[in-house]
C-alpha positions as CSV (number, residue, x, y, z in Angstrom):
1,D,-37.8,-67.3,82.9
2,G,-35.0,-69.7,82.2
3,S,-32.2,-67.1,82.0
4,V,-28.8,-67.8,83.4
5,D,-26.2,-65.2,84.5
6,M,-23.1,-65.2,82.3
7,P,-19.9,-65.9,84.3
8,G,-17.5,-63.0,84.2
9,L,-20.1,-60.6,82.7
10,S,-20.9,-58.4,85.7
11,Y,-19.5,-55.2,87.0
12,T,-20.0,-53.1,90.1
13,F,-19.0,-49.5,90.3
14,T,-19.6,-46.4,92.4
15,A,-20.8,-43.2,90.7
16,T,-20.1,-40.0,92.7
17,T,-22.5,-37.9,90.5
18,T,-25.0,-38.4,87.6
19,T,-23.2,-40.6,85.1
20,K,-23.8,-41.9,81.6
21,V,-22.9,-45.5,81.2
22,L,-22.1,-47.3,77.9
23,V,-22.2,-51.1,78.0
24,Q,-21.1,-53.2,75.1
25,V,-21.5,-57.0,75.2
26,N,-20.3,-59.9,72.9
27,I,-21.3,-63.5,73.6
28,P,-20.6,-66.4,71.2
29,A,-23.4,-68.9,70.8
30,N,-23.5,-72.4,69.3
31,A,-26.7,-74.2,68.5
32,T,-26.0,-77.9,68.7
33,S,-27.0,-79.9,65.7
34,C,-30.1,-82.0,65.8
35,A,-32.0,-83.8,63.1
36,F,-35.3,-82.1,62.0
37,C,-34.9,-79.3,64.5
38,G,-35.7,-75.7,63.7
39,N,-34.0,-72.5,64.6
40,S,-33.3,-71.4,68.2
41,L,-34.4,-68.0,69.5
42,I,-31.5,-66.7,71.7
43,G,-30.8,-63.5,73.5
44,F,-29.3,-61.7,76.4
45,D,-30.4,-59.2,78.9
46,M,-28.5,-56.3,80.4
47,I,-29.6,-55.9,84.1
48,L,-28.8,-52.9,86.2
49,N,-29.4,-53.1,90.0
50,G,-31.8,-56.1,89.4
51,G,-33.9,-54.4,86.7
52,L,-33.9,-55.0,83.0
53,V,-32.4,-52.1,80.9
54,A,-32.0,-53.8,77.5
55,R,-32.9,-57.1,75.8
56,F,-31.2,-58.3,72.6
57,L,-32.7,-61.2,70.5
58,M,-31.7,-63.1,67.4
59,D,-32.4,-66.4,65.5
60,L,-29.7,-69.0,65.4
61,S,-30.0,-71.7,62.8
62,N,-29.7,-75.4,63.8
63,G,-26.0,-76.5,64.0
64,M,-24.7,-73.0,63.5
65,R,-22.8,-70.5,65.7
66,N,-22.8,-66.7,65.8
67,L,-21.6,-63.8,67.9
68,M,-24.4,-62.0,69.8
69,H,-23.6,-58.4,70.5
70,G,-25.3,-55.3,71.7
71,A,-24.7,-51.9,73.2
72,Q,-26.8,-49.6,75.4
73,V,-26.4,-46.2,77.0
74,F,-28.2,-45.3,80.1
75,T,-27.9,-42.8,83.0
76,V,-27.4,-43.6,86.7
77,G,-27.4,-41.3,89.8
78,A,-24.8,-41.2,92.5
79,G,-24.3,-44.5,94.4
80,V,-23.2,-48.1,93.9
81,H,-24.5,-49.9,90.8
82,T,-24.2,-53.4,89.4
83,I,-24.5,-54.4,85.8
84,K,-24.8,-58.0,84.8
85,V,-25.7,-60.0,81.7
86,S,-28.0,-63.1,81.6
87,V,-28.7,-65.3,78.6
88,D,-31.6,-67.4,77.5
89,G,-32.7,-69.5,74.5
90,T,-35.6,-71.5,73.1
91,G,-35.3,-74.3,70.6
92,P,-32.5,-76.9,70.3
93,N,-29.7,-76.8,72.9
94,V,-27.5,-73.7,72.7
95,I,-24.1,-73.3,74.3
96,F,-23.3,-69.7,75.3
97,G,-19.8,-68.3,75.8
98,R,-17.7,-71.2,74.5
99,A,-18.8,-71.4,70.9
100,N,-15.5,-70.0,69.6
101,T,-12.3,-69.5,71.5
102,L,-11.2,-66.8,69.1
103,F,-14.1,-64.7,70.3
104,P,-14.7,-65.1,74.1
105,S,-17.6,-63.5,75.9
106,N,-16.8,-60.0,77.0
107,M,-18.4,-56.9,78.4
108,I,-17.0,-53.3,78.1
109,V,-18.3,-50.7,80.5
110,Q,-17.4,-47.0,80.1
111,L,-18.5,-44.4,82.6
112,F,-19.0,-40.7,81.7
113,P,-19.6,-38.5,84.8
114,Q,-21.8,-35.5,83.9
């Protein structure tokens, strides 16, 4: 697994009761141009307390950039929890998080105690 944690895309919180969690993620990606290269398969994982809760994948054409995004709702019990995002890609070199300064990487976490 060649995944890399995205700087700034982690959040630790304490739930005092059963809580629904909505996580929304946006990550710009830029596939560097290379002659005769095909598409890159890129994606990101949402990881809760060290375990995978969601994976988002997309194709990115050679020399192109795009905004990866995804959202997931899950439920946690009382306690301390950490959500983080990691990225990975196969194919030509891909730059994550700096592809477009107008759309920086971000993660929105909303907590809904039940």
